[in-house]
C-alpha positions in Angstrom: -3.0 0.4 39.4 -0.6 3.1 39.1 1.5 2.2 42.1 2.2 -1.3 40.6 4.2 -0.1 37.6 7.5 1.4 39.5 9.4 3.8 36.6 12.6 5.0 37.1 12.0 8.4 37.6 15.8 9.9 36.2 14.4 7.9 33.1 11.4 10.6 32.7 13.8 12.6 30.2 15.5 8.8 28.9 18.1 11.5 26.6 19.7 12.7 29.4 22.6 11.2 31.3 23.3 8.2 28.2 26.8 8.4 26.8 26.3 8.7 22.7 26.6 5.0 20.9 30.2 4.0 20.1 30.9 5.4 23.8 32.5 1.4 24.5 33.5 0.4 21.2 34.3 -3.3 21.2 38.5 -4.1 22.1 40.3 -6.4 20.1 39.5 -9.1 21.5 35.9 -8.4 21.5 36.3 -7.7 17.7 38.0 -10.7 16.9 35.3 -12.4 18.6 32.6 -10.9 16.9 34.3 -11.5 13.1 34.6 -15.1 14.1 31.4 -15.5 15.9 29.2 -13.9 12.9 30.7 -16.4 10.7 30.0 -19.7 12.5 27.2 -21.8 11.0 24.2 -22.3 12.9 24.9 -25.8 13.1 26.1 -28.0 15.8 29.8 -27.2 15.5 29.2 -23.7 15.5 27.0 -23.9 18.4 29.8 -25.4 20.1 31.9 -22.9 19.1 30.1 -20.1 20.0 29.9 -21.5 23.2 33.4 -21.5 23.9 33.8 -18.0 22.6 30.8 -16.2 24.6 32.5 -18.0 27.7 36.0 -16.3 27.0 33.7 -13.1 26.3 32.2 -13.4 29.7 35.2 -14.1 31.6 37.4 -11.0 30.5 33.8 -8.8 30.1 35.2 -4.9 32.3 32.3 -3.0 30.6 29.7 -2.4 28.1 30.4 -3.0 24.2 28.1 -1.0 21.7 27.5 -2.7 18.5 25.3 -3.0 15.8 23.0 -6.7 15.6 19.8 -7.5 13.8 19.8 -3.4 12.3 19.8 -2.1 15.9 21.8 0.1 17.9 22.8 -2.4 21.2 24.5 -1.5 24.5 25.5 -5.2 25.5 26.7 -6.2 29.2 28.4 -9.3 28.9 29.0 -10.5 32.5 25.6 -11.7 33.8 23.1 -12.1 30.5 23.5 -14.7 28.3 20.9 -12.9 25.7 23.7 -10.1 25.2 26.2 -12.4 24.7 24.7 -14.1 22.3 24.1 -11.2 20.4 27.2 -9.9 20.5 28.6 -13.2 18.8 26.1 -14.8 17.3 23.2 -12.2 16.3 22.4 -14.7 13.5 22.0 -17.8 16.2 19.4 -15.4 18.1 15.8 -17.1 17.8 15.9 -16.5 13.5 12.2 -18.5 13.4 10.6 -16.5 16.2 12.2 -13.0 14.6 11.1 -13.9 11.0 8.0 -15.0 12.0 7.6 -11.4 13.7 8.8 -9.2 11.2 6.4 -10.7 8.3 3.7 -9.4 10.8 4.7 -5.9 11.2 2.7 -3.3 9.8 1.7 0.0 10.1 0.5 1.5 13.2 2.0 -2.2 14.5 0.9 -2.7 18.4 3.2 -4.7 20.5 3.2 -6.1 23.6 6.7 -7.6 25.0 5.9 -9.3 28.1 9.5 -10.7 29.5 11.6 -8.1 27.7 15.2 -8.9 29.1 17.2 -5.9 27.3 15.1 -5.1 25.0 15.8 -7.1 21.8 12.4 -8.1 20.6 10.8 -4.3 21.4 13.6 -2.8 19.7 13.3 -5.1 16.8 9.6 -4.3 16.0 10.2 -0.5 16.9 13.2 -0.7 14.1 11.0 -2.4 11.7 7.5 -0.5 12.2 6.2 3.0 11.5 6.8 5.8 13.0 2.9 5.3 14.9 3.9 1.9 16.1 3.1 1.3 20.2 5.2 -0.8 22.3 5.2 -1.7 25.3 7.7 -3.7 26.8 7.2 -5.5 30.8 10.1 -6.7 32.7 10.1 -7.0 36.4 14.4 -6.7 36.8 15.6 -3.2 37.3 18.9 -4.2 35.8 17.4 -5.2 33.1 15.0 -2.4 32.3 17.8 0.2 33.1 19.8 -1.6 30.2 16.2 -1.7 27.7 16.1 2.1 28.1 19.8 3.4 27.2 18.6 0.9 24.0 15.6 2.6 23.2 17.3 6.0 23.7 20.4 5.1 21.3 18.0 4.3 18.7 15.6 7.4 19.1 12.9 4.9 20.0 9.8 5.5 21.8 9.3 1.8 23.8 6.4 2.2 26.8 8.8 0.4 29.5 6.5 -1.5 32.5 9.1 -2.3 35.5 6.8 -4.9 36.8 6.2 -8.8 36.7 3.5 -10.2 34.1 1.5 -12.6 36.5 -2.3 -13.7 37.1 -2.7 -11.1 40.2 -1.8 -7.3 41.3 0.6 -7.6 44.2 4.3 -8.4 44.8 6.2 -11.5 43.8 10.3 -12.5 44.8 11.8 -12.8 41.8 14.3 -15.5 42.0 17.4 -14.0 40.3 20.0 -15.7 38.5 23.4 -13.8 38.8 25.4 -15.7 35.6 22.0 -14.9 33.6 19.6 -12.5 34.8 17.2 -13.5 32.2 17.0 -16.8 33.3 15.7 -15.4 36.6 12.0 -16.8 37.2 9.3 -16.3 39.7 8.0 -20.4 39.5 9.3 -22.6 42.2 9.7 -25.2 39.8 12.0 -23.5 37.6 16.3 -24.2 38.4 18.0 -20.9 38.8 21.9 -21.5 38.3 23.4 -19.1 40.5 21.1 -17.2 42.7 21.8 -14.4 43.9 19.3 -12.8 46.7 15.6 -13.1 45.7 14.1 -9.3 44.7 10.5 -8.2 45.7 9.1 -6.8 42.5 5.7 -6.0 41.9 3.3 -7.8 39.8 0.3 -6.9 37.6 -2.0 -8.3 35.3 -1.0 -8.1 31.5 -5.0 -6.7 31.0 -4.5 -3.4 33.4 -0.7 -2.8 31.9 -2.0 -2.7 28.2 -5.3 -0.8 29.6 -3.4 1.9 31.3 -1.0 2.6 28.4 -3.8 3.1 25.6 -4.2 0.0 23.7 -7.1 0.2 21.2 -6.0 -3.3 20.1 -3.1 -6.2 19.9 -1.1 -7.3 16.9 1.2 -9.1 18.4 2.1 -10.7 21.5 5.5 -12.3 23.2 6.0 -14.2 26.1 9.2 -15.5 28.0 8.5 -14.9 31.5 10.8 -18.4 32.4 7.5 -20.6 33.3 5.0 -18.3 34.5 3.7 -17.8 30.4 0.5 -19.7 31.2 -0.3 -18.0 34.1 -0.1 -14.8 33.2 -1.6 -15.6 29.5 -4.8 -17.1 31.2 -5.1 -14.6 33.4 -5.5 -12.2 30.7 -7.8 -14.0 28.3 -10.2 -14.9 30.9 -10.7 -11.1 31.4 -9.8 -8.8 28.5 -12.1 -8.1 25.4 -12.1 -10.1 22.3 -10.7 -6.6 20.9 -7.7 -6.8 22.7 -7.1 -10.7 22.0 -3.7 -10.3 19.8 -3.8 -11.5 16.3 -0.4 -13.3 16.9 0.8 -15.0 19.6 4.4 -15.6 20.0 5.3 -17.9 23.4 8.6 -19.5 24.5 7.7 -23.3 25.1 8.0 -24.1 29.5 5.2 -26.5 29.0 7.2 -28.9 31.6 6.8 -26.4 34.6 2.9 -25.0 33.2 0.2 -25.7 35.4 -2.0 -25.4 32.1 -1.9 -27.3 28.5 -1.7 -23.6 27.3 -1.9 -24.9 23.7 -5.3 -26.7 23.8 -6.5 -23.5 25.9 -5.2 -20.9 23.1 -6.6 -23.4 20.6 -9.9 -23.6 21.9 -10.3 -20.1 21.8 -10.3 -19.7 18.3 -6.2 -19.2 17.4 -4.3 -21.8 14.9 -0.9 -22.6 15.4 1.6 -21.9 13.1 5.0 -21.9 12.3 6.0 -24.6 14.0 9.5 -24.6 15.6 11.0 -24.8 19.3 8.7 -22.3 20.9 4.8 -21.9 20.0 3.5 -19.4 18.0 -0.2 -18.9 16.8 -2.1 -16.8 14.6 -6.1 -15.5 15.3 -8.1 -15.6 12.4 
């Protein structure tokens, strides 16, 4: 199993080679965009205006930008990732229902598994609100994103375990179809469209159960899955094999049911979870 999780050996000492926070302050245009964007209402007009501002920012982005968002220090690259552009301009638009639901469940010794971590927003959020003995595993296959995730963890002094691997229903390799305009929309599911496709990248794939065992989880308080249509395969493989003590108390899942092969909501409820906090994504609590 160890050969499936490829860590960047340069990241063994994560604090080495990472420029200090505020090494990349926003330029004048970015500061203006931040000031306007963070005052926009989360409604139709505000969302349309935010989209225009983010497009302008993307077109002029030349280097990273250091900002505080959601109480976290982040170094954002704006040219190739929608998540980072949203966090810069409108962090209050960034999945507020999901983050509020997760925040309510963070307690002492919080155990969190972030499947499809992107640049680490959820992992960083959980680490920031959790106690010093929290345990967080961020799973992300794209090396460009894991590098940014590691850097963000360093900027905040957070100890986050990072597995540069795709979560799936087998251990082996898969082809990641990358979206050059939005790295977070990269996928391994053929039915999911990729707008500006880059050459596919071969990545390691592993079962979630093997990863959490490898990283010493004795329980999971919350698990988030956002892997662009692959949530059903990865989670069902986990539930079929994981012992009950590792079943997450709280599940937060991006709703990609149009491309799922499983009726994931029915399968989760059948196993003892209840649907809670109804919104755009799926949230389940286990009693």
